[in-house]
Backbone as CSV, one residue per row, in Angstrom:
resi,resn,N_x,N_y,N_z,CA_x,CA_y,CA_z,C_x,C_y,C_z
1,GLN,0.897,-1.144,-0.018,-0.012,-0.018,0.007,0.929,1.270,-0.007
2,LEU,0.265,2.342,-0.260,0.924,3.649,-0.274,1.394,4.004,1.145
3,GLN,2.637,4.458,1.362,3.156,4.946,2.535,3.596,6.385,2.497
4,LEU,3.196,7.164,3.539,3.525,8.581,3.637,4.416,8.820,4.886
5,VAL,5.483,9.672,4.680,6.365,9.988,5.775,6.572,11.462,5.794
6,GLU,6.079,12.054,6.776,6.309,13.523,6.973,7.691,13.859,7.735
7,SER,8.240,14.979,7.372,9.567,15.472,7.978,9.587,16.946,7.937
8,GLY,10.471,17.560,8.682,10.691,18.960,8.618,10.163,19.801,9.895
9,GLY,9.411,19.150,10.745,8.876,19.815,11.892,9.968,20.137,12.842
10,GLY,9.593,20.950,13.901,10.515,21.275,14.930,9.973,22.554,15.739
11,LEU,10.873,23.090,16.502,10.626,24.238,17.299,11.216,25.389,16.479
12,VAL,10.286,26.511,16.435,10.763,27.663,15.719,10.172,28.888,16.475
13,GLN,10.821,30.007,16.340,10.446,31.288,16.975,9.223,31.851,16.093
14,PRO,8.352,32.586,16.735,7.342,33.376,16.030,7.980,34.177,14.878
15,GLY,7.355,34.207,13.684,7.939,34.883,12.605,8.889,34.094,11.806
16,GLY,9.277,32.836,12.200,10.176,32.037,11.589,9.539,31.200,10.476
17,SER,10.234,30.300,9.892,9.851,29.569,8.745,10.186,28.015,8.906
18,LEU,9.400,27.207,8.447,9.807,25.778,8.277,9.193,25.304,6.989
19,ARG,9.855,24.211,6.469,9.394,23.631,5.309,9.162,22.053,5.563
20,LEU,7.852,21.622,5.502,7.548,20.295,5.783,7.576,19.489,4.415
21,SER,7.918,18.271,4.559,7.920,17.343,3.406,7.066,16.112,3.659
22,CYS,6.409,15.690,2.623,5.612,14.439,2.563,6.053,13.554,1.377
23,ALA,6.859,12.522,1.866,7.354,11.667,0.843,6.433,10.425,0.646
24,ALA,6.093,10.111,-0.463,5.231,8.966,-0.820,6.019,7.804,-1.435
25,SER,5.665,6.696,-0.958,6.285,5.459,-1.514,5.416,4.220,-1.438
26,GLY,5.633,3.202,-2.112,4.769,1.969,-2.139,4.734,1.370,-3.471
27,ILE,3.959,0.314,-3.531,3.790,-0.392,-4.798,3.098,0.418,-5.863
28,SER,2.276,1.246,-5.517,1.418,2.188,-6.296,1.447,3.601,-5.885
29,LEU,1.786,4.446,-6.752,1.778,5.943,-6.472,0.698,6.685,-7.233
30,ASP,-0.318,5.892,-7.641,-1.411,6.455,-8.478,-2.400,7.019,-7.473
31,TYR,-2.319,8.305,-7.003,-3.163,8.945,-6.154,-3.640,10.217,-6.674
32,SER,-4.713,10.784,-6.314,-5.234,12.029,-6.998,-4.852,13.320,-6.343
33,GLY,-4.396,13.267,-5.093,-4.041,14.453,-4.478,-3.331,14.242,-3.126
34,ILE,-2.709,15.288,-2.643,-1.978,15.294,-1.189,-2.482,16.486,-0.515
35,GLY,-3.054,16.299,0.756,-3.497,17.310,1.592,-2.547,17.414,2.846
36,TRP,-2.652,18.511,3.439,-2.010,18.663,4.736,-3.113,19.165,5.705
37,PHE,-2.951,18.452,6.868,-3.893,18.765,8.025,-3.025,18.981,9.346
38,ARG,-3.613,19.676,10.251,-2.895,19.930,11.447,-3.922,19.788,12.622
39,GLN,-3.358,19.403,13.810,-4.190,19.143,14.960,-3.441,19.642,16.171
40,ALA,-4.120,20.646,16.862,-3.488,21.044,18.206,-4.264,20.297,19.270
41,PRO,-3.563,20.246,20.479,-4.148,19.481,21.594,-5.500,20.145,21.949
42,GLY,-6.571,19.283,22.018,-7.889,19.610,22.446,-8.661,20.335,21.300
43,LYS,-8.122,20.301,20.076,-8.659,20.969,18.928,-9.115,19.900,17.864
44,GLU,-9.973,20.228,16.996,-10.324,19.440,15.844,-9.323,19.500,14.848
45,ARG,-9.063,18.382,14.031,-8.105,18.379,12.977,-8.575,19.301,11.852
46,GLU,-7.674,20.173,11.367,-7.945,21.230,10.508,-7.184,21.110,9.211
47,GLY,-7.912,21.185,8.061,-7.288,21.201,6.728,-6.468,22.446,6.607
48,VAL,-5.284,22.378,6.136,-4.454,23.504,5.909,-4.206,23.780,4.370
49,SER,-3.902,22.741,3.590,-3.659,22.913,2.188,-3.831,21.650,1.495
50,CYS,-3.896,21.709,0.150,-4.182,20.493,-0.699,-3.728,20.796,-2.052
51,ILE,-3.190,19.784,-2.756,-2.733,20.007,-4.177,-3.213,18.714,-4.865
52,SER,-3.718,18.896,-6.028,-4.065,17.823,-6.917,-2.887,17.361,-7.745
53,THR,-2.680,16.074,-7.760,-1.594,15.417,-8.514,-1.956,15.279,-9.965
54,ARG,-3.069,15.578,-10.365,-3.562,15.510,-11.715,-3.523,16.795,-12.509
55,ASP,-4.052,17.735,-11.996,-4.063,19.053,-12.697,-3.227,20.110,-12.016
56,GLY,-2.651,19.803,-10.857,-1.785,20.800,-10.087,-2.510,21.862,-9.332
57,ARG,-3.787,21.798,-9.381,-4.598,22.898,-8.693,-4.299,22.832,-7.128
58,ALA,-4.260,23.894,-6.487,-3.928,23.852,-5.063,-5.079,24.722,-4.291
59,TRP,-5.254,24.308,-3.029,-6.071,25.060,-2.128,-5.326,25.441,-0.917
60,ILE,-5.520,26.622,-0.402,-4.912,27.095,0.820,-5.940,27.678,1.752
61,GLY,-5.942,27.102,2.928,-6.924,27.514,4.005,-6.730,29.082,4.383
62,ASP,-7.911,29.647,4.640,-7.861,31.053,4.877,-6.986,31.505,6.099
63,SER,-6.838,30.627,7.100,-6.075,30.913,8.167,-4.615,31.000,8.024
64,VAL,-4.182,30.445,6.837,-2.798,30.462,6.529,-2.465,31.057,5.184
65,LYS,-3.394,31.558,4.464,-3.224,32.116,3.180,-2.300,33.292,3.296
66,GLY,-1.428,33.385,2.284,-0.407,34.490,2.223,0.849,34.111,3.007
67,ARG,0.706,33.078,3.845,1.936,32.695,4.592,2.463,31.248,4.266
68,PHE,1.568,30.321,3.849,1.946,28.953,3.556,1.782,28.694,1.966
69,THR,2.631,27.904,1.627,2.617,27.573,0.116,2.792,26.093,-0.055
70,ILE,2.041,25.436,-1.014,2.101,23.887,-1.184,2.682,23.829,-2.502
71,SER,3.543,22.816,-2.724,4.188,22.528,-3.924,4.511,20.997,-4.080
72,ARG,4.986,20.492,-5.207,5.329,19.090,-5.292,6.449,18.960,-6.220
73,ASP,7.162,17.852,-5.964,8.310,17.492,-6.850,7.969,16.123,-7.258
74,ASN,7.546,15.992,-8.589,7.148,14.647,-9.121,8.353,13.726,-9.279
75,ALA,9.550,14.216,-9.484,10.613,13.274,-9.587,10.979,12.522,-8.282
76,ASP,10.735,13.182,-7.126,11.021,12.604,-5.843,9.724,12.138,-5.128
77,ASN,8.526,12.164,-5.730,7.208,11.849,-5.157,7.027,12.526,-3.889
78,THR,7.331,13.801,-3.804,7.258,14.493,-2.596,6.472,15.800,-2.693
79,VAL,5.692,16.040,-1.650,4.966,17.298,-1.558,5.445,18.136,-0.422
80,TYR,5.667,19.403,-0.625,6.181,20.356,0.384,5.129,21.304,0.922
81,LEU,5.268,21.683,2.096,4.463,22.822,2.676,5.431,23.799,3.266
82,GLN,5.650,24.904,2.604,6.477,25.934,3.086,5.680,26.897,4.037
83,MET,6.054,26.988,5.167,5.386,27.799,6.167,6.246,28.953,6.601
84,ASN,5.774,30.215,6.171,6.467,31.448,6.666,5.649,32.255,7.632
85,SER,6.299,33.198,8.309,5.615,34.145,9.266,4.824,33.241,10.274
86,LEU,5.427,32.275,10.875,4.784,31.357,11.695,4.227,32.014,13.052
87,LYS,3.133,31.642,13.499,2.494,32.129,14.635,2.283,31.103,15.697
88,PRO,2.227,31.481,17.041,2.017,30.397,17.949,0.712,29.577,17.704
89,GLU,-0.286,30.028,17.134,-1.459,29.381,16.809,-1.294,28.345,15.652
90,ASP,-0.163,28.382,15.118,0.239,27.334,13.989,0.715,26.034,14.582
91,THR,1.009,26.072,15.930,1.464,24.892,16.628,0.580,23.748,16.554
92,GLY,1.061,22.538,16.317,0.295,21.353,16.246,1.061,20.196,15.557
93,VAL,0.435,19.024,15.459,0.995,18.022,14.671,0.438,18.067,13.278
94,TYR,1.328,18.160,12.361,0.961,18.232,10.895,1.101,16.890,10.253
95,TYR,-0.076,16.569,9.514,-0.154,15.306,8.856,-0.360,15.522,7.319
96,CYS,0.176,14.637,6.603,-0.149,14.611,5.208,-1.103,13.447,4.873
97,THR,-1.892,13.625,3.898,-2.883,12.539,3.509,-2.932,12.488,2.022
98,ALA,-3.045,11.229,1.507,-3.173,10.955,0.098,-4.581,10.526,-0.184
99,TYR,-5.214,11.157,-1.170,-6.452,10.828,-1.741,-6.378,9.797,-2.779
100,PRO,-6.719,8.508,-2.508,-6.360,7.454,-3.437,-7.228,7.383,-4.602
101,TYR,-8.365,7.994,-4.738,-9.258,7.959,-5.893,-10.235,9.184,-5.870
102,GLY,-10.903,9.317,-6.933,-11.938,10.215,-6.983,-11.399,11.673,-6.986
103,SER,-12.249,12.563,-6.513,-12.037,14.070,-6.512,-11.181,14.364,-5.223
104,PRO,-9.995,14.959,-5.354,-9.226,15.358,-4.253,-9.471,16.747,-3.863
105,CYS,-9.001,17.144,-2.618,-9.010,18.488,-2.240,-10.561,19.065,-2.168
106,THR,-11.456,18.231,-1.717,-12.802,18.767,-1.702,-13.007,19.703,-0.569
107,VAL,-13.676,20.861,-0.682,-13.820,21.842,0.380,-15.294,22.102,0.566
108,LEU,-15.744,22.044,1.868,-17.202,22.223,2.061,-17.243,23.230,3.147
109,ASN,-17.903,24.355,2.925,-18.030,25.487,3.845,-16.700,25.916,4.459
110,GLY,-15.797,25.938,3.509,-14.501,26.476,3.911,-13.518,25.443,4.610
111,ARG,-14.006,24.268,4.687,-13.210,23.219,5.283,-12.779,22.141,4.400
112,LEU,-11.525,21.748,4.360,-10.992,20.698,3.609,-11.574,19.356,4.265
113,LEU,-12.121,18.538,3.322,-12.589,17.264,3.867,-11.630,16.088,3.873
114,GLU,-11.808,15.111,4.731,-10.988,14.016,4.818,-11.900,12.806,4.803
115,PHE,-11.386,11.679,4.182,-12.231,10.501,3.932,-11.623,9.310,4.516
116,GLU,-12.437,8.363,4.900,-11.989,7.111,5.585,-10.991,6.236,4.753
117,HIS,-10.994,6.351,3.500,-10.013,5.567,2.702,-8.783,6.349,2.301
118,ASN,-8.659,7.496,2.931,-7.355,8.287,2.709,-6.183,7.469,3.371
119,TYR,-5.025,7.694,2.790,-3.753,7.215,3.461,-3.234,8.404,4.283
120,TRP,-2.567,7.975,5.461,-2.077,9.121,6.322,-0.718,8.787,6.773
121,GLY,0.128,9.876,6.914,1.320,9.614,7.554,1.306,9.742,9.059
122,GLN,2.432,9.477,9.777,2.412,9.601,11.156,2.474,10.999,11.855
123,GLY,2.759,11.952,11.098,2.678,13.337,11.572,4.071,13.805,12.040
124,THR,4.224,15.155,11.917,5.403,15.769,12.367,5.022,17.016,13.286
125,GLN,5.636,17.182,14.383,5.296,18.154,15.339,5.976,19.548,14.932
126,VAL,5.047,20.550,14.934,5.524,21.956,14.763,5.152,22.774,15.984
127,THR,6.164,23.289,16.634,5.909,24.178,17.743,6.518,25.586,17.461
128,VAL,5.613,26.589,17.659,5.997,27.920,17.353,5.950,28.740,18.735
129,SER,7.145,29.031,19.361,7.142,29.531,20.654,8.346,30.350,20.841
130,SER,8.248,31.371,21.668,9.484,32.272,21.965,10.195,31.639,23.278
């Protein structure tokens, strides 16, 4: 099955930057999109960004728009999340998810949807603190 591994998290000062990576591997790499979610303690998991692997279209959540950028490197089967101007409220565990089929990056009422058949990585911790 498809495997996802996140990396790049860590401790950063407010206003700093981090670049997260989501590396995909497995017997099949035929998936329709990659999304980034984050979850802070006691909070619901929140969609941050998503990119289609078919047409390259991207979605950025309102809370991070203008600060975060999603991109992909097809040669390395890797999707990146560049995070700039980080704020304490950006703290949380960041997960990448692969949409295995159908329409990726579906947004409903401003929220990025997740589905039971998605593949998930183990997450990487991002802490923004002085």
